[in-house]
ROKE-9508 format. One record per residue (C-alpha): residue number from 0; residue in three letters; chain; x, y, z. Coordinates in steps of 0.5 Angstrom, whole numbers, plus 500, padded with zeros to 3 digits. Layout:
N
<rec k="NUM" r="ALA" c="A" u="X" v="Y" w="Z"/>
...
! end
This chain:
202
<rec k="0" r="MET" c="A" u="217" v="831" w="445"/>
<rec k="1" r="THR" c="A" u="213" v="830" w="439"/>
<rec k="2" r="LEU" c="A" u="205" v="829" w="438"/>
<rec k="3" r="ASP" c="A" u="206" v="822" w="436"/>
<rec k="4" r="ARG" c="A" u="206" v="820" w="443"/>
<rec k="5" r="PHE" c="A" u="199" v="823" w="444"/>
<rec k="6" r="ARG" c="A" u="196" v="818" w="439"/>
<rec k="7" r="PRO" c="A" u="193" v="814" w="445"/>
<rec k="8" r="ALA" c="A" u="189" v="820" w="447"/>
<rec k="9" r="VAL" c="A" u="185" v="821" w="440"/>
<rec k="10" r="LYS" c="A" u="183" v="814" w="440"/>
<rec k="11" r="GLY" c="A" u="176" v="816" w="442"/>
<rec k="12" r="ALA" c="A" u="176" v="822" w="437"/>
<rec k="13" r="VAL" c="A" u="177" v="817" w="432"/>
<rec k="14" r="ALA" c="A" u="172" v="812" w="434"/>
<rec k="15" r="PRO" c="A" u="166" v="816" w="429"/>
<rec k="16" r="SER" c="A" u="171" v="815" w="423"/>
<rec k="17" r="VAL" c="A" u="172" v="808" w="425"/>
<rec k="18" r="THR" c="A" u="165" v="807" w="425"/>
<rec k="19" r="LEU" c="A" u="164" v="810" w="419"/>
<rec k="20" r="ALA" c="A" u="169" v="806" w="415"/>
<rec k="21" r="LYS" c="A" u="166" v="800" w="418"/>
<rec k="22" r="ARG" c="A" u="159" v="802" w="415"/>
<rec k="23" r="VAL" c="A" u="161" v="803" w="408"/>
<rec k="24" r="GLY" c="A" u="165" v="797" w="408"/>
<rec k="25" r="LEU" c="A" u="172" v="800" w="408"/>
<rec k="26" r="THR" c="A" u="178" v="795" w="410"/>
<rec k="27" r="PRO" c="A" u="184" v="798" w="414"/>
<rec k="28" r="ASN" c="A" u="188" v="797" w="408"/>
<rec k="29" r="GLY" c="A" u="183" v="801" w="404"/>
<rec k="30" r="VAL" c="A" u="183" v="806" w="409"/>
<rec k="31" r="SER" c="A" u="191" v="806" w="408"/>
<rec k="32" r="VAL" c="A" u="190" v="807" w="400"/>
<rec k="33" r="LEU" c="A" u="185" v="812" w="401"/>
<rec k="34" r="ALA" c="A" u="190" v="816" w="405"/>
<rec k="35" r="LEU" c="A" u="196" v="815" w="400"/>
<rec k="36" r="ALA" c="A" u="191" v="818" w="395"/>
<rec k="37" r="LEU" c="A" u="189" v="824" w="399"/>
<rec k="38" r="ALA" c="A" u="197" v="825" w="400"/>
<rec k="39" r="LEU" c="A" u="197" v="825" w="392"/>
<rec k="40" r="VAL" c="A" u="192" v="830" w="392"/>
<rec k="41" r="GLY" c="A" u="195" v="835" w="397"/>
<rec k="42" r="ALA" c="A" u="202" v="834" w="393"/>
<rec k="43" r="ALA" c="A" u="199" v="836" w="387"/>
<rec k="44" r="ALA" c="A" u="195" v="842" w="390"/>
<rec k="45" r="PHE" c="A" u="202" v="844" w="393"/>
<rec k="46" r="ALA" c="A" u="206" v="844" w="386"/>
<rec k="47" r="LEU" c="A" u="201" v="848" w="383"/>
<rec k="48" r="ALA" c="A" u="199" v="853" w="388"/>
<rec k="49" r="PRO" c="A" u="205" v="858" w="386"/>
<rec k="50" r="ARG" c="A" u="203" v="858" w="379"/>
<rec k="51" r="ARG" c="A" u="196" v="857" w="379"/>
<rec k="52" r="ASP" c="A" u="193" v="860" w="385"/>
<rec k="53" r="PRO" c="A" u="196" v="861" w="392"/>
<rec k="54" r="LEU" c="A" u="189" v="858" w="395"/>
<rec k="55" r="LEU" c="A" u="191" v="851" w="392"/>
<rec k="56" r="TYR" c="A" u="195" v="851" w="398"/>
<rec k="57" r="LEU" c="A" u="189" v="851" w="403"/>
<rec k="58" r="GLY" c="A" u="186" v="845" w="399"/>
<rec k="59" r="GLY" c="A" u="193" v="842" w="400"/>
<rec k="60" r="ALA" c="A" u="193" v="843" w="407"/>
<rec k="61" r="VAL" c="A" u="186" v="840" w="408"/>
<rec k="62" r="ALA" c="A" u="188" v="834" w="404"/>
<rec k="63" r="VAL" c="A" u="194" v="833" w="408"/>
<rec k="64" r="ALA" c="A" u="190" v="834" w="414"/>
<rec k="65" r="LEU" c="A" u="185" v="828" w="412"/>
<rec k="66" r="ASN" c="A" u="191" v="824" w="410"/>
<rec k="67" r="GLY" c="A" u="194" v="825" w="417"/>
<rec k="68" r="TRP" c="A" u="187" v="823" w="420"/>
<rec k="69" r="LEU" c="A" u="186" v="817" w="416"/>
<rec k="70" r="ASP" c="A" u="193" v="814" w="418"/>
<rec k="71" r="LEU" c="A" u="190" v="814" w="425"/>
<rec k="72" r="VAL" c="A" u="183" v="811" w="423"/>
<rec k="73" r="ASP" c="A" u="187" v="805" w="419"/>
<rec k="74" r="GLY" c="A" u="190" v="802" w="425"/>
<rec k="75" r="GLU" c="A" u="184" v="803" w="430"/>
<rec k="76" r="LEU" c="A" u="180" v="800" w="425"/>
<rec k="77" r="ALA" c="A" u="184" v="794" w="424"/>
<rec k="78" r="ARG" c="A" u="184" v="793" w="432"/>
<rec k="79" r="ASP" c="A" u="177" v="794" w="432"/>
<rec k="80" r="LEU" c="A" u="176" v="789" w="427"/>
<rec k="81" r="GLY" c="A" u="181" v="784" w="430"/>
<rec k="82" r="THR" c="A" u="185" v="784" w="423"/>
<rec k="83" r="GLY" c="A" u="192" v="787" w="425"/>
<rec k="84" r="SER" c="A" u="197" v="783" w="422"/>
<rec k="85" r="ALA" c="A" u="205" v="784" w="420"/>
<rec k="86" r="ALA" c="A" u="203" v="785" w="413"/>
<rec k="87" r="GLY" c="A" u="198" v="790" w="414"/>
<rec k="88" r="ASP" c="A" u="203" v="794" w="419"/>
<rec k="89" r="LEU" c="A" u="208" v="793" w="413"/>
<rec k="90" r="LEU" c="A" u="203" v="796" w="408"/>
<rec k="91" r="ASP" c="A" u="202" v="802" w="413"/>
<rec k="92" r="HIS" c="A" u="209" v="804" w="413"/>
<rec k="93" r="VAL" c="A" u="210" v="803" w="406"/>
<rec k="94" r="ILE" c="A" u="205" v="808" w="405"/>
<rec k="95" r="ASP" c="A" u="206" v="813" w="410"/>
<rec k="96" r="ARG" c="A" u="213" v="814" w="407"/>
<rec k="97" r="TYR" c="A" u="211" v="814" w="400"/>
<rec k="98" r="ALA" c="A" u="206" v="820" w="403"/>
<rec k="99" r="ASP" c="A" u="212" v="823" w="406"/>
<rec k="100" r="ILE" c="A" u="215" v="823" w="400"/>
<rec k="101" r="VAL" c="A" u="210" v="826" w="395"/>
<rec k="102" r="ILE" c="A" u="208" v="831" w="400"/>
<rec k="103" r="ILE" c="A" u="215" v="834" w="401"/>
<rec k="104" r="ALA" c="A" u="216" v="833" w="393"/>
<rec k="105" r="GLY" c="A" u="210" v="837" w="392"/>
<rec k="106" r="LEU" c="A" u="212" v="843" w="396"/>
<rec k="107" r="ALA" c="A" u="219" v="843" w="393"/>
<rec k="108" r="ALA" c="A" u="216" v="842" w="386"/>
<rec k="109" r="GLY" c="A" u="212" v="848" w="387"/>
<rec k="110" r="LEU" c="A" u="218" v="853" w="389"/>
<rec k="111" r="ASP" c="A" u="223" v="849" w="384"/>
<rec k="112" r="ALA" c="A" u="227" v="848" w="390"/>
<rec k="113" r="TYR" c="A" u="229" v="841" w="388"/>
<rec k="114" r="ALA" c="A" u="236" v="841" w="392"/>
<rec k="115" r="LEU" c="A" u="232" v="843" w="398"/>
<rec k="116" r="GLY" c="A" u="227" v="838" w="397"/>
<rec k="117" r="LEU" c="A" u="232" v="833" w="397"/>
<rec k="118" r="ALA" c="A" u="235" v="835" w="403"/>
<rec k="119" r="ALA" c="A" u="228" v="835" w="407"/>
<rec k="120" r="VAL" c="A" u="226" v="829" w="404"/>
<rec k="121" r="THR" c="A" u="232" v="825" w="406"/>
<rec k="122" r="GLY" c="A" u="232" v="828" w="413"/>
<rec k="123" r="VAL" c="A" u="224" v="826" w="414"/>
<rec k="124" r="LEU" c="A" u="226" v="819" w="411"/>
<rec k="125" r="MET" c="A" u="232" v="818" w="416"/>
<rec k="126" r="THR" c="A" u="227" v="820" w="422"/>
<rec k="127" r="SER" c="A" u="222" v="814" w="420"/>
<rec k="128" r="TYR" c="A" u="228" v="809" w="418"/>
<rec k="129" r="LEU" c="A" u="231" v="810" w="425"/>
<rec k="130" r="GLY" c="A" u="224" v="810" w="429"/>
<rec k="131" r="THR" c="A" u="223" v="803" w="426"/>
<rec k="132" r="GLN" c="A" u="230" v="800" w="425"/>
<rec k="133" r="ALA" c="A" u="230" v="800" w="433"/>
<rec k="134" r="GLN" c="A" u="225" v="795" w="433"/>
<rec k="135" r="ALA" c="A" u="228" v="791" w="428"/>
<rec k="136" r="VAL" c="A" u="234" v="790" w="432"/>
<rec k="137" r="GLY" c="A" u="230" v="788" w="438"/>
<rec k="138" r="LEU" c="A" u="228" v="795" w="442"/>
<rec k="139" r="ASP" c="A" u="221" v="798" w="442"/>
<rec k="140" r="ARG" c="A" u="219" v="803" w="436"/>
<rec k="141" r="VAL" c="A" u="222" v="810" w="437"/>
<rec k="142" r="TYR" c="A" u="218" v="816" w="437"/>
<rec k="143" r="GLY" c="A" u="222" v="820" w="440"/>
<rec k="144" r="GLY" c="A" u="226" v="826" w="438"/>
<rec k="145" r="LEU" c="A" u="225" v="833" w="436"/>
<rec k="146" r="VAL" c="A" u="220" v="832" w="430"/>
<rec k="147" r="GLY" c="A" u="216" v="826" w="429"/>
<rec k="148" r="ARG" c="A" u="211" v="824" w="423"/>
<rec k="149" r="ALA" c="A" u="205" v="827" w="427"/>
<rec k="150" r="ASP" c="A" u="209" v="834" w="428"/>
<rec k="151" r="ARG" c="A" u="211" v="834" w="421"/>
<rec k="152" r="LEU" c="A" u="204" v="833" w="418"/>
<rec k="153" r="ALA" c="A" u="201" v="839" w="423"/>
<rec k="154" r="LEU" c="A" u="207" v="843" w="421"/>
<rec k="155" r="VAL" c="A" u="205" v="842" w="413"/>
<rec k="156" r="VAL" c="A" u="197" v="843" w="415"/>
<rec k="157" r="ALA" c="A" u="199" v="850" w="418"/>
<rec k="158" r="VAL" c="A" u="204" v="852" w="414"/>
<rec k="159" r="GLY" c="A" u="200" v="850" w="407"/>
<rec k="160" r="ALA" c="A" u="194" v="854" w="410"/>
<rec k="161" r="ALA" c="A" u="198" v="860" w="412"/>
<rec k="162" r="ALA" c="A" u="201" v="860" w="405"/>
<rec k="163" r="ALA" c="A" u="195" v="861" w="401"/>
<rec k="164" r="PHE" c="A" u="195" v="868" w="404"/>
<rec k="165" r="VAL" c="A" u="202" v="869" w="406"/>
<rec k="166" r="THR" c="A" u="206" v="870" w="399"/>
<rec k="167" r="GLN" c="A" u="212" v="875" w="400"/>
<rec k="168" r="SER" c="A" u="219" v="872" w="401"/>
<rec k="169" r="PHE" c="A" u="223" v="873" w="408"/>
<rec k="170" r="SER" c="A" u="231" v="873" w="406"/>
<rec k="171" r="GLY" c="A" u="229" v="870" w="400"/>
<rec k="172" r="LEU" c="A" u="225" v="864" w="401"/>
<rec k="173" r="THR" c="A" u="217" v="864" w="402"/>
<rec k="174" r="ILE" c="A" u="214" v="860" w="408"/>
<rec k="175" r="VAL" c="A" u="214" v="854" w="405"/>
<rec k="176" r="GLY" c="A" u="221" v="855" w="403"/>
<rec k="177" r="TRP" c="A" u="223" v="856" w="410"/>
<rec k="178" r="LEU" c="A" u="219" v="850" w="412"/>
<rec k="179" r="LEU" c="A" u="223" v="845" w="407"/>
<rec k="180" r="VAL" c="A" u="229" v="848" w="411"/>
<rec k="181" r="PHE" c="A" u="226" v="846" w="417"/>
<rec k="182" r="PHE" c="A" u="225" v="839" w="415"/>
<rec k="183" r="ALA" c="A" u="232" v="839" w="412"/>
<rec k="184" r="VAL" c="A" u="235" v="841" w="419"/>
<rec k="185" r="VAL" c="A" u="231" v="838" w="424"/>
<rec k="186" r="GLY" c="A" u="229" v="832" w="421"/>
<rec k="187" r="HIS" c="A" u="237" v="830" w="421"/>
<rec k="188" r="VAL" c="A" u="237" v="832" w="428"/>
<rec k="189" r="THR" c="A" u="232" v="828" w="430"/>
<rec k="190" r="ALA" c="A" u="235" v="822" w="426"/>
<rec k="191" r="VAL" c="A" u="241" v="823" w="430"/>
<rec k="192" r="GLN" c="A" u="237" v="823" w="437"/>
<rec k="193" r="ARG" c="A" u="234" v="817" w="435"/>
<rec k="194" r="PHE" c="A" u="240" v="813" w="433"/>
<rec k="195" r="TYR" c="A" u="243" v="816" w="440"/>
<rec k="196" r="TYR" c="A" u="237" v="813" w="444"/>
<rec k="197" r="ALA" c="A" u="237" v="806" w="440"/>
<rec k="198" r="MET" c="A" u="245" v="805" w="441"/>
<rec k="199" r="LYS" c="A" u="244" v="807" w="448"/>
<rec k="200" r="ALA" c="A" u="239" v="802" w="449"/>
<rec k="201" r="LEU" c="A" u="243" v="796" w="446"/>
! end
């Protein structure tokens, strides 16, 4: 069970942000680009936190939380304006994948754990790929499995905020390191689950 399935339930909560975006003249694509910029800010904060100041993890967590929020706003704004399109959907997915990559890269760079970061990011990308590839072969988009994008962002926010105050290692890894291990393992498990669901439905 993933948080992605609760997207419709937050429509009312997103409404004020959609209204604000319209007032300042933001387009759905503009919101998507702003979300990517926040992901880059979060990644930079995560990369610098262990060397400069652990409190940067907290700033990174806030930036990632805003990235996730704007990822909800852009879709609702498109629906509200009636400007939803295949091009916009493509841009949204591309930006989400780049955001996923830079966030995990930032976490890994801060720990100099590049091999672990590679394992984590491939798990994340394969999860997302299997979700949309099911749609490409005629099925509904697959959001099932252990961990979806909303879950990942929630975990990054929670662990990032905690890492600002919990700096000790556990069995040789900080809590950020263990988060990367989790993404590496569970990401691939989720991808396999989605593959199984899609193959079963074909």
